[in-house]
C-alpha positions in Angstrom: 0.0 -0.5 0.4 1.2 3.6 -0.8 1.9 6.4 2.1 0.7 9.5 2.4 3.1 11.5 3.0 2.8 13.4 -0.1 -0.9 14.3 1.0 0.6 15.1 4.4 3.7 17.9 3.4 0.6 19.1 0.6 -0.9 20.5 3.5 1.9 21.8 5.2 2.8 23.5 2.0 -0.5 25.7 1.8 -0.5 26.1 5.5 3.3 27.5 5.4 2.3 29.9 1.5 -1.5 31.1 3.4 0.7 32.4 6.5 2.8 34.6 4.3 -0.2 35.2 2.7 -2.5 36.4 4.8 0.8 38.0 7.3 1.5 39.6 4.4 -0.2 41.9 1.6 2.4 42.5 -0.9 2.3 38.0 -1.7 -1.3 38.9 -1.6 -1.5 40.4 -4.5 1.4 39.6 -5.7 0.0 36.2 -6.2 -3.9 35.8 -6.5 -5.3 35.2 -9.3 -5.9 37.9 -11.4 -7.2 37.9 -14.8 -6.0 41.2 -15.9 -2.7 40.1 -14.6 -2.8 36.8 -17.2 -3.9 38.5 -20.2 -1.6 41.5 -20.3 1.6 41.1 -18.4 1.6 37.5 -19.3 2.1 36.5 -15.4 0.7 32.9 -15.7 1.8 31.8 -12.3 -0.8 33.0 -11.1 -3.5 30.0 -12.8 -1.1 28.2 -9.9 0.1 30.2 -7.0 -4.1 31.3 -5.4 -3.9 28.1 -4.8 -1.5 28.8 -1.9 -3.3 31.5 -0.5 -6.5 31.7 1.4 -8.8 34.6 2.6 -8.6 33.3 6.2 -8.0 30.1 8.2 -10.9 28.8 7.6 -11.6 29.2 4.8 -8.1 27.0 4.5 -9.3 23.7 6.6 -12.1 24.3 4.3 -9.6 22.8 1.8 -7.1 20.9 3.7 -10.3 18.7 5.5 -11.3 17.8 1.3 -7.7 17.4 0.4 -6.9 15.3 4.4 -9.5 12.9 3.6 -10.0 12.2 -0.2 -6.1 13.6 -1.1 -4.7 10.5 0.8 -7.4 7.9 -0.7 -6.4 9.1 -3.6 -2.2 8.8 -3.1 -2.2 5.5 -1.3 -4.8 3.8 -4.0 -2.2 5.5 -7.0 0.4 7.4 -5.6 1.3 10.6 -5.0 2.2 10.8 -9.1 -1.4 10.9 -9.4 -2.6 12.3 -6.4 -0.3 15.8 -7.6 -1.1 15.2 -10.9 -4.9 15.8 -10.1 -5.0 18.1 -8.2 -2.6 20.4 -9.8 -4.6 20.6 -13.8 -8.1 21.3 -11.6 -5.6 24.2 -9.8 -5.1 24.5 -13.4 -9.0 23.9 -15.1 -10.4 26.3 -11.8 -7.9 29.0 -12.9 -9.2 28.6 -16.5 -12.3 28.7 -16.7 -12.6 32.4 -14.4 -9.7 33.1 -17.1 -11.7 32.3 -19.9 -15.6 33.2 -18.6 -13.8 36.7 -17.1 -11.6 37.9 -20.3 -12.9 41.1 -20.7 -12.7 41.7 -17.4 -11.3 42.4 -14.0 -11.2 39.5 -11.5 -8.9 38.3 -8.7 -9.8 35.4 -7.0 -7.8 32.5 -4.5 -7.6 29.6 -2.3 -6.9 26.0 -3.5 -10.7 25.0 -4.0 -10.5 24.0 -8.0 -7.8 21.5 -6.8 -9.8 20.3 -3.3 -12.6 19.2 -5.6 -10.8 17.8 -8.5 -9.3 15.4 -6.1 -12.7 14.5 -4.2 -13.9 14.5 -8.2 -11.2 12.4 -9.1 -11.9 10.0 -6.2 -15.3 9.6 -6.5 -14.3 7.8 -10.0 -11.8 5.7 -9.2 -12.9 4.6 -5.7 -16.0 3.6 -6.4 -18.1 2.6 -3.2 -15.4 4.6 -1.3 -17.3 6.6 2.2 -16.6 9.6 4.7 -17.8 10.0 8.1 -18.5 12.9 8.6 -19.9 14.3 12.2 -22.5 14.4 13.7 -24.2 11.5 11.7 -23.3 7.8 13.0 -23.0 6.6 9.9 -20.7 5.9 6.7 -22.1 9.4 3.9 -20.7 7.8 0.0 -18.4 10.0 -1.5 -20.4 10.0 -4.8 -23.2 12.0 -2.1 -20.8 14.2 -0.4 -19.6 14.9 -3.8 -22.8 15.8 -5.5 -24.1 17.6 -2.3 -20.7 20.3 -3.9 -21.7 20.1 -7.2 -25.6 21.0 -5.9 -24.2 24.0 -3.8 -22.1 25.3 -6.5 -24.7 25.0 -8.9 -27.1 26.9 -6.6 -24.9 29.9 -6.5 -24.8 29.4 -9.8 -27.9 30.7 -9.4 -28.4 32.4 -6.5 -24.5 34.1 -6.5 -23.6 34.8 -2.6 -20.2 37.0 -2.3 -16.7 35.6 -1.7 -16.8 32.3 -3.9 -15.3 31.6 -6.3 -18.1 28.8 -8.3 -16.9 29.2 -11.5 -13.7 28.3 -10.2 -15.5 24.6 -8.1 -16.6 23.6 -11.5 -13.4 24.0 -13.7 -12.0 22.1 -10.8 -14.1 18.9 -10.8 -14.3 19.0 -14.4 -11.0 18.5 -14.6 -10.0 16.6 -12.0 -13.8 13.8 -13.8 -11.2 14.6 -16.7 -8.1 13.6 -15.6 -9.1 10.1 -13.9 -11.1 9.5 -16.7 -7.9 10.1 -19.4 -6.0 7.9 -16.6 -8.1 5.5 -16.1 -11.1 5.4 -18.3 -12.3 1.9 -18.1 -12.9 2.6 -14.5 -14.2 5.8 -14.6 -17.0 4.1 -16.7 -18.0 1.7 -15.1 -19.8 4.5 -14.0 -22.1 6.2 -16.0 -25.0 7.6 -14.5 -22.7 9.4 -12.4 -20.3 10.7 -15.0 -23.3 11.9 -17.5 -24.5 13.3 -14.3 -21.3 15.4 -13.0 -20.8 16.8 -16.5 -24.5 17.2 -18.2 -24.1 19.4 -14.8 -21.4 21.2 -14.9 -22.0 21.7 -18.2 -25.0 23.7 -17.8 -23.1 25.7 -14.8 -20.5 26.7 -17.1 -23.6 27.8 -20.6 -25.4 30.0 -17.8 -21.8 31.2 -16.7 -21.1 32.0 -20.4 -24.6 33.3 -21.0 -24.5 35.9 -17.8 -21.3 37.8 -18.6 -20.7 39.7 -15.1 -23.5 38.3 -13.0 -21.0 37.1 -10.2 -19.0 39.7 -8.5 -15.5 39.1 -8.4 -14.4 37.2 -6.1 -13.2 38.6 -2.5 -13.0 41.5 -4.1 -14.2 42.9 -0.2 -11.3 41.0 0.9 -8.8 42.1 -0.6 -10.2 45.7 -0.4 -10.7 45.3 3.4 -6.8 44.1 2.7 -5.1 46.8 1.1 -7.1 49.7 3.5 -5.3 47.5 6.4 -2.1 47.9 4.5 -2.4 51.7 4.0 -3.8 52.5 7.8 -0.8 50.5 9.2 1.4 52.2 6.6 0.8 55.9 8.1 0.9 54.8 11.2 3.7 53.5 10.9 5.3 57.0 8.7 3.8 58.8 11.8 5.7 56.8 14.7 9.1 57.4 12.4 9.2 61.0 12.0 7.6 61.6 15.6 11.0 59.3 16.7 12.8 62.1 14.1 12.2 65.2 15.5 12.3 63.4 18.7 15.6 62.7 17.9 16.2 66.9 16.3 15.2 68.1 19.2 17.1 66.4 21.4 20.3 66.4 19.3 20.1 69.1 17.1 19.3 68.9 13.7 23.2 67.4 11.9 23.0 64.7 13.2 20.1 63.4 11.2 21.6 61.3 8.0 21.2 61.7 5.1 18.3 59.1 4.4 16.1 60.7 7.7 16.9 64.5 6.4 14.8 62.6 2.7 12.5 61.5 5.0 11.2 64.5 6.8 11.3 66.3 4.1 8.7 63.5 2.3 6.4 63.4 4.9 6.1 67.8 5.2 5.7 67.6 1.3 2.6 65.0 1.8 1.0 67.1 4.7 1.7 70.4 3.2 0.2 68.4 0.6 -2.8 66.9 2.3 -4.5 70.6 3.4 
């Protein structure tokens, strides 16, 4: 039996990069999904890098739980290459669909949901009969039932969009997971023809709805990004004010000649900003 070390390592890496993104706005701004940055500046890394960032720890936990339960099963049964292949191709599939549907507007997103759902749906087709335990239910839940719940939730979001959720990223990710599983193990996936047709038909209908209603769904986490930008600007302003106060205290105590060239420039810039703000 294969181990599940790569799944656990992937979760550790996702947790570390999530922490970096939440604690350093510059990381979030540089690596989140941005349709304009990809189309106009060819920053292709943003097709993958958003999977390593999350809006908050609750957002991270929801994806981590899915990856923990289903990623380990996929890795143990088919090896780490299958796990990583499904995850990253599903991430790219989710980002690619977002880019296609929002190619004429700026759209921002982040999170590993596309990859997590790709792994989930790949497990459903590659491991028929798989089940999971969900607290507080006392009985196992079939994996396909759990997966269909995600799909129906996504389709509901297509019709009645809620802020902060990239439903098109979900659709792109789960469809990519099914297709990767189908290409790698066609006979196994085709052993569940009704489920296969149902998933692809419902997902395709969701994609068509997005395409037929451009601009219907707001950019994922725009509210969160705006909040982070405002908080960053406020903290930067406070830090600058404290630095200026320290320089003024130094001048009062030791005289203007005690300032370095860099400190003099900082005072001059602060003075110009205050005059300009009047």
